[in-house]
N, C-alpha and C positions, 0 to 999 in steps of 0.2 A: 503494500499499499503506500500512498504519499506521506512522507514526513510532515506532519502539519507544522511543527516548528520551523523547519527548513523553508517550507512553502511561505509561512507568514514572514520570515525574515527577508525572502526574496521579494515579496510583495511590498514590504517596507522600503526596501531598497528601490524598486520601481517608482514608488510615488515619491520618494525623496529626490529623484532625478526631476529634470524639466518635463513637464507634462506634456511633452511633444514627441514626434518621431522624426529621427534624421537620417537622410541618406548619406550623410557625410558631407565634405566640401564638394561643392559643385564646380566642375573645371570646364563648363561649357564655354567660358570666356576668359581669355588671357587677361591677368590683372585683377580679377573679380575679387573685391574685398568685402562682399556682402555676407560672408560667413556661411555656416552650414544652412542647408535647405531641406525642407520637409518635401517630399514628392511621392507620388505612386509611380514606382519605377521598376527596373528589372530585379533590383535586390529585393524590394518588397515582394515581388512574385516568387522568387526563390524561397523567401522566408514562408510564403503562403504555403508552398508545396512541401517544405521540410519542417515547418515550425509548429506553432501553438494549435492551429485549425486542424491539420492532419493527425496530430497526437491525440486531440480530443476524439476525433471520429474514429481513429484506429482503436484507442486505448480507453476511451470514455474517461479521459483526464479532465476534470472540471476545472482545476487551476488554469491549464493552458486554454480551455474555452473562455475564462475570464480573461485572459491576457489578450485572446484574439478580439473579444468584444471591446476591451479598453482601447487597444490599438484602432480598431474600426471606428470607434466613437471619434478619436482624435483625428482621424483622416476626414471623416464627414464633417467636423467642426471647423477645422482649420485649412483643408486642402481642396475640398470640393467647391467648385464654383458653378452652381447650377448643374448642368450636365456633364461638366468638364472637370479636370483636376489640374491644379497650377502648382508650379514650384513657388513654395512660401518661405520667406526668412523665418528661421526657426526660433528667434527671439523676439521679432517684432510682429510676426504673424501678417506680414504684408507680402502681397504676391510680387515674386520678381521676375517670373517668366510664365506667360500664358500660352505654353505650347502643348498640344496632345503629343504623346509619344506612342509609338505602336504598341509598346510593350505594356503600356497601361491598360490595354484592352483586357486584360485578365480580371480587372476590378470589378466590371459588372457581376462576374461569376462569384465574387466575394459578397457583393450585394445580395445575390441569390441566396448564398449561404446564410446570410444574416436575416433573410426574411423580407428584405427590402425589395420586392419585386418591382414596384412602381418606379423606383429610383434606377434599378438595374434596366428596366425597359427604356427609361429616358436616356441613359448613357449609351447603351447599345444603339438606339435610333440615331443618336448624334454621331457615334462613331461610323455606323454604316452609311450615314449621310455622305461622310468624307469618301468611303469606298465608292458609292454610287456616282459621286461629282466626278472622280478623277479615275475611275477603273481599278484602282487598287487603293490600299491604305498605306501611305508613306510612313517613314519613320518618324518624321516630325509634321505637324501641322500647326500653324498659328491660329488657333481658335478665336482669339480676340479681334483678328483682323481677317479672319475667314480666308486664308490664303496658304499656299505652300511655303515651306522654308526652303529657300534655294540655296542649299548646300548639297555637296555630293552625297553625303551620308543622309541628309534630311529627306532628300527626294527617293531614296530607295525603298522598294518593297522586297525584303528578303524572304518572301513565302512563310511568314510568321503565322502561328497557329492561335494566339490568344483571343483574338475576337472570335473566332469560329468556335473555340473551347467555350467561352462564355454564353455564346449563342445556343450551343448544345445543352449546357447546364440550364439555361433559360427554359428552353423547349421541355426538358426533361421534368422541370419544376411546375410548369404550367399546362403542358400539353397543347399549348397554342400552335397550331400548324402555320400560322402567319410567320414565324421564325424560319420555316423551310424557305421562304422567298428570299431570305437574306443568304441561307446557305447556296440557294441556286444562283444568286449574284456571284458568291465567291467562286462556285465551280466555273460558271460562264467566263468570268474574268480571268481566272487561272488558265483556262484552256485557250482565251483569245491572246492573253499576253505574255503568258509565261511558257507555253509549249515550245520546246526546243526539239532538234534532231534526236537528241538522246536525253529523255527525261524532261525536266522542267527547270527553267532558269530564273534566277532572281530577276527582277524588274529593276533596272538601275535608275529609271527616271519615271516618276509618276506622271510627269507632264507629257513626255514623248513616248513612253513605253519601250523605251530602248533596253535591251537586255544585257545582263553580265554573264560571264562564262563560269557560272557557279550554281550549285544546287545543295543548299544545307541539308544536313542529316535529319534535321528535326523536321522537314517538309513531309518525309515519308512517316516518321516516327509519331508525330503529333498532328500536323495539319490535315493529312490525309485521313489519319485515323479518326479524328473529331468529325470530319465531314461524313465518313461512312456512318459513325455513330448517330449523327443528327438525323440521317435519312433512314436508319434502320431502328424503328421504334419498337420492334419486337426482339432485338438483340438480347441474349441472355445477360449481358453485363448490366443492362437496365433493370433487371430484376434483383440485382444483388447490391449490398451496401459498398460500392467501389470507390476507392479513394486513389486518385491518379498522381504518380511521380511527376517530376520535373519534366522527364521525357514521355509522358503519358503511360507509362506502366502501371496498370491496375493493381491495387492491392485489395483483397476481399476483407473488409473489416471484421465481419463474422468469423472467418477463419482465423485472422490475426489474433482475435480474442481468445481463440481455444488453444493457442500455442502454449 
């Protein structure tokens, strides 16, 4: 069982720290002296898949569920701006950058886990709106000015799975087949803009749809898998309490708890 004294001490240390979540020093601009920022980013996504939430789901650890809810509440309070999520100064709670990043698209899945289906739907519709406008979802999008971020890395769509993953979780939670239209948009876009002579290629530019000579491993491990599951409502994995790892490997919570 959980050592309640150790858990209480850990909880006390958490609350003694600044009541905010930091991604560390942001290095997006040289000479930036604004200090640490809070954001929904890749590091948060990794923590989502390896940290408090999956430990609760796999092991019924209520302390970790409380940690997840605490972090989730801070993001909702300080980082969420309407349907989007900004980089926020950790100490002043002021927005420093209002860019959507492709990796942020995992967060609606977190909103689904927290039971905030209406908020999840709003964010998903905002993110899919970018995809519908540009044919892919770029690594960065300036949501305050409703425009692409004209950098090489910002214009890229590297066949990421996060938006599709969140859509799959939303469909599983609601049974609303309207989300299948979003999945169809993804399939059509990938077939149109990413099909290459051998496999599928990274879209190097969201504006021109020029391709790069690369296909990341997570495209097959995650992107294609979540698309498949989205359209297969009768798949056995939907009948089990599955928790997916960072590379979308499913763990059956019921079996794990019997170990």
